[in-house]
C-alpha angles and dihedrals in degrees: 000000000000090000090055091051091050092050092050091048088056093051100043100070091064090060095065089044093053089049091052093048089051090052090047092050088052091050092049092048090051093046089051091053090048092054094045088049088055090050091053091048093050091047090052090054091052095056092044091056096075098051088049091050091050091050092049091050092049087051093048096053092052093061100106099185092058114087116243096248091055090049089054092049091050092050091049094049092045089052093051093047092054089046089054090051092045090053092046093055088048092057090048089050092050094046092054090053091047091053089053096048099037103036113011102045097050089051091048091042091058090062097053101032099243140047098228094131141084084037102163096097095046093048091046092053089054106039110020113112118242115249115198089198088069098044115141088229093072104072097062091039094048094045093048093047092050091050090051095047095048094044093047092048096049091045091054094043105039108001122239125276130179093278090057091051092054090050089049093050089052090051092049089051092052090047088053087053090051091050094049092047090050091049087050092051092050090051092050091047092054088050091052091051090052091048094049093095148157099039120251118265102229123217112261108225116211125209090260092053090051092051092055 
């Protein structure tokens, strides 16, 4: 009788531990869903930024009492503000992915004994083809070129007064924000690549599976 009690006392502690692990697994799954929901929301905001910018530019160039040079400055500053917001959303998206790969996945992996789940990011880092159009180098380059073109065009057409210099300073500050956010995005992206380990164990397809 005493032996049975001692045996049961040795087995019982595993039951609370299993219940605790099950609760933790639910929390991790819910947190993963929350992070991916944030990524989807930030992505939607990114795509919504450009139609908003186009509508704002169309409105600005319809303001007849505003001189043309100030319309161009307003358009340039609006473009840069949207670009700052665009880059800010990208940093937020990347950081959510980093938290999943660096912090959440290892904790969840400890519960099941491996990390062969939530595999999209690790597969994407390995197999997704590069696209020069989406290079992180473009935002600072594009914003700088737009500032140079608008400033040069206005200087040739109207000359620059102190109000133009103020607008130029504002544009340069916003361009600096774009550069800083892009640098932060690159750093977070490198951290994601480092965190995307171990490699995914791909499914082995047999001949019968291929025939199906």
